[in-house]
VEXSEKOL-239668 format. One record per residue (C-alpha): x, y, z; residue in one letter. Coordinates in steps of 0.5 Angstrom, whole numbers, padded with zeros to 4 digits, always signed. Each point is the difference from the previous one (the first is absolute). Layout:
! residues N
XYZA
...
//
This chain:
! residues 247
+0028-0025+0038M
-0006-0004-0002S
-0002+0001-0007P
-0006+0006-0001R
-0005-0005-0001F
+0002-0006+0004H
-0006-0005+0002Q
-0004+0005-0004T
-0006-0004-0004V
-0001+0004-0007V
-0006-0002-0004L
+0002+0003-0007L
-0005+0000-0006S
+0002+0000-0008G
+0007-0003+0002A
+0002-0003-0006A
+0003+0005-0004Q
+0002+0008+0000G
-0001+0004+0006I
-0003-0006+0004G
+0006-0005-0001A
+0005+0006+0002A
-0004+0001+0006A
+0000-0007+0002A
+0008+0000-0001L
+0000+0006+0004R
-0004-0003+0006F
+0004-0006-0001A
+0007+0003+0001R
-0003+0004+0006E
-0002-0007+0004G
-0008+0000-0002A
-0004-0006+0000R
-0003+0000-0007L
-0007-0002-0002A
+0000+0001-0008L
-0006+0001-0004L
-0001+0000-0007D
-0004-0003-0006L
+0006-0002-0004K
+0002-0007+0004P
+0007-0001-0004E
+0003+0007+0001A
-0003+0000+0007L
+0004-0006+0002N
+0006+0003-0003E
+0000+0006+0004V
-0001-0004+0006A
+0006-0004-0001A
+0004+0006-0001Q
-0003+0002+0007C
+0002-0006+0003Q
+0007+0000-0003A
+0001+0007+0004L
-0003-0004+0007G
-0007+0002+0000A
-0006-0005+0002E
-0005+0000-0006V
-0007-0002-0001L
-0003+0000-0007V
-0007+0002-0001Q
-0002-0001-0008A
-0007+0004-0001G
-0003+0006-0003N
+0000+0006+0005A
-0007+0002-0003A
-0003-0006+0004E
-0001+0000+0007R
+0001-0007+0000A
+0007+0001-0002T
+0001+0004+0006W
-0004-0004+0005D
+0005-0006-0002A
+0006+0004+0001A
-0002+0003+0007V
-0002-0007+0002A
+0007-0003-0003A
+0004+0006+0004V
-0003-0001+0006L
+0001-0008+0000A
+0007+0001-0001R
+0002+0006+0004W
-0006+0002+0004G
+0000+0007-0001R
+0000+0005-0006L
+0004+0007+0001D
+0000+0003-0007V
-0004+0000-0006L
+0002+0003-0006I
-0005+0001-0005N
+0004+0000-0007N
-0004-0004-0005A
-0002+0004-0006G
-0002+0000-0007I
-0001+0005-0006T
-0005-0001-0006R
+0001+0007-0003D
-0004+0003-0005A
-0003+0007-0002R
-0006+0001+0004F
-0005+0000-0006D
+0003-0006-0002Q
+0001-0004+0007M
-0005-0006+0000S
-0004-0002+0007I
+0005-0006+0000E
+0006+0004+0000Q
-0003+0005+0005F
-0002-0006+0005D
+0006-0004+0000L
+0005+0006+0002V
-0005+0002+0005L
-0001-0007+0003D
+0007-0001+0001V
+0003+0006+0001N
-0006+0003+0005L
-0004-0006+0002R
+0006-0004+0001G
+0003+0005+0005V
-0007+0000+0004F
+0000-0008+0000H
+0007+0000+0002G
+0000+0005+0006A
-0007-0003+0003Q
+0003-0007+0000A
+0006+0002+0003C
-0003+0005+0005L
-0001-0005+0006P
+0007-0002+0000A
+0003+0007-0001L
-0004+0002+0006I
+0002-0005+0004A
+0008+0001-0002S
-0001+0008+0000Q
+0002-0001-0007G
+0000+0005-0006C
-0003+0000-0007I
+0004+0003-0006V
-0005+0001-0006N
+0003+0001-0007T
-0003+0006-0004S
+0003+0004-0006S
+0002+0008-0002V
-0006-0002-0005V
-0005+0000+0006G
+0002+0007+0002L
+0001+0003-0007H
-0004-0005-0005G
+0003-0002-0006N
-0001-0001-0008Y
-0003-0006-0001G
-0001-0003+0007Q
-0007+0002+0002T
-0001-0007+0004N
+0007+0000+0003Y
+0000+0008+0002A
-0007-0002+0003A
+0002-0006+0004A
+0007+0003+0002K
-0004+0007+0003A
-0005-0005+0003G
+0006-0003+0004V
+0002+0006+0002I
-0007+0002+0003G
+0000-0007+0003M
+0007+0001+0003T
-0002+0006+0004K
-0007-0003+0002T
+0004-0006+0003W
+0005+0004+0003A
-0006+0004+0004R
-0004-0006+0002E
+0006-0005+0002L
+0005+0005+0003G
-0004-0001+0007P
+0001-0007-0001K
+0008+0001-0001G
+0000-0002-0007V
+0004+0005-0005R
-0003+0001-0007V
+0004+0003-0005N
+0001+0000-0008A
+0006+0001-0005V
-0001+0004-0006A
+0005-0002-0005P
+0001+0004-0007G
+0003-0003-0006F
+0004-0007+0002I
+0004-0004-0004A
-0004-0007+0000T
-0003-0005-0004P
-0007+0004+0000M
+0004+0006-0003T
+0005-0004-0005A
-0006-0001-0005A
+0000+0008-0001V
+0002+0002-0006P
+0007+0003+0000A
-0002+0007-0002K
-0005+0000+0006V
+0005-0002+0005T
+0005+0005-0003D
-0006+0006+0001K
-0001-0003+0007M
+0007+0000+0002T
+0001+0007-0002A
-0006+0002+0004A
+0004-0002+0007V
+0004+0005+0003P
+0005-0006+0002L
+0000-0001-0008Q
-0001-0008+0001R
-0005-0005+0001L
+0000-0003+0007G
+0002-0007+0002Q
-0004-0005+0004P
+0005+0001+0005D
-0002+0007+0001D
-0007-0002+0002I
+0002-0006+0004A
+0004+0005+0004A
-0006+0004+0002A
-0004-0006+0001Y
+0005-0002+0005A
+0001+0006+0004F
-0008+0001+0001L
+0000-0007+0002A
+0005+0001+0005S
+0001+0003+0007A
+0003+0006-0003D
-0007+0002-0002A
-0003-0001+0006A
-0004+0006+0001Y
-0002+0001-0008I
-0007-0002-0002T
-0005+0002-0005G
+0006+0003-0005T
+0001-0001-0007V
+0008-0001-0001L
+0001+0002-0008E
+0006-0003-0003V
+0000+0003-0006S
+0007+0004-0001G
-0004+0006+0001G
-0004-0001-0006L
-0006+0004+0003S
+0003+0006+0002M
//
């Protein structure tokens, strides 16, 4: 039996660490051809090498996901190499936390540029190729986008915006054969959360019914499901992967 993503071309942003790196390895193990995009070339090359060791064909594109030129270059490289694009995983994201009364305009704009504007740029740049392949888009939102979070006005606004775009695109692109879904991770053990003080992490863990932080592989599995033929009749959905946090 062929792997689930045999010959499937996947473009994944934010691939150099955390959830993105776990997703790259997940798709590599399942036979995908991978285009990996990130701002950190050295870490990105390390992930690419790990994917190649698993037998995957890999293309690396270093650049800022907030900039349209990065996406245009990535799509051009993908089409030049493989002639098609089947899956976009809009995973890149950052945080710049501060209380609302202390948040700078720069902090607000930077998070919106990467986490919201970058998702827009990625999807629009990839759209013609995805229509041609009848492919799909998986966007990364967050439980914070559903419920808010202290000190994350910018992040919550961006992730709520991703949900709005996901549902709008699902309506607009469904007739063109393109599915669009989002994953809303809860508290996941990544380099982004590693900087959080231990007492805060303990409090976060206690709030989760499953009594643990999620792992990057938990989110990678959700990406793979929504990108697969198993989800062929799923679009416009926000899949919360949070250990029951929002109950």
